[in-house]
N, C-alpha and C positions, 0 to 999 in steps of 0.2 A: 504493500500500500504506500509506503514511503517513497518507493521508486516512482510511482505514478505522480505523486505530488511534485517530485523533482522535475519530471518531464513537463508537467503543467507550468511550473515556474520557468523552465527553460523556454518553452513555447511562447509564453507571455513576453519574455525578454526579446526573443527573436522577432515576434510580431511588432514590438515597439521599435526595435532597431531597423526593421524593414521600412517603417514609415520614414525614417531618417535617411536611409540609403537609396531607396528607389526615387529616381529623379522625376520631376514634373508632378502634375496633378494625379492623385491616387483616386481611382473610382470607388475604392472600398473605404468605409469609415474606419476609425481607429479601433473600435471594439471588434469589428469583423476581422480586421487584420490580426489583432491579438488572438481571437478565437481560431483563426486559420493556423496561426503559429502553434497554438496549443494542440490542435488536432494533428498537425504535422509532427510535432515532437512526440506525442503519444504513439502515433503510428510508427515512427522511427524506432522508438524504444521497443515496441512490440515486435517489429521485424528483427531487431538485434537479439531480442530474447528468443525468438523462434529459431534463429540460426545458431544459438548457443554462444553468442558473443559475451565478452566480459563487460564489466561496468564502464570502463573507459571507452570501449568501442560502441557500447550502447549510447553513451553520451554523444559521441561523434555522429552516429546514425541519427539521433534525435535532432541535433543541430542542423545537419545537412538536409534532411528531409523537410524539416520545418521551414528552412530558408528557401528551398526550392519551391515548396508549395505556396508560400507567401509571394515569391517573385512571379510564379506562373499566374496566380489568381489576381494579382494586383496590376499585371501588365508590365512588369519590369523586364521580362524576357520577351524578345520579339517585338518590342515597341519600336516603331520607326521614328527616327530622329530627322526632323526637317531643318534644313539650313536656310537661313534667311540672309541674303546678301545685300 
């Protein structure tokens, strides 16, 4: 149970950091970004647990999957950048 709480905290921090890192206007609100980060971190932790990873690798899985999920859903990956001359 304590591990799930850690993943929730990690996901919340990743969600908050994503708001700062992703450039431009973010179509998701702050709470939704945090929630997506939490879901990603918990999923990452579950995947790491399913493959028998240790606690350090589970932490890495949680952070990476949460960051990817937030970036994908907030439009940070694949967003076209327009140059104005």
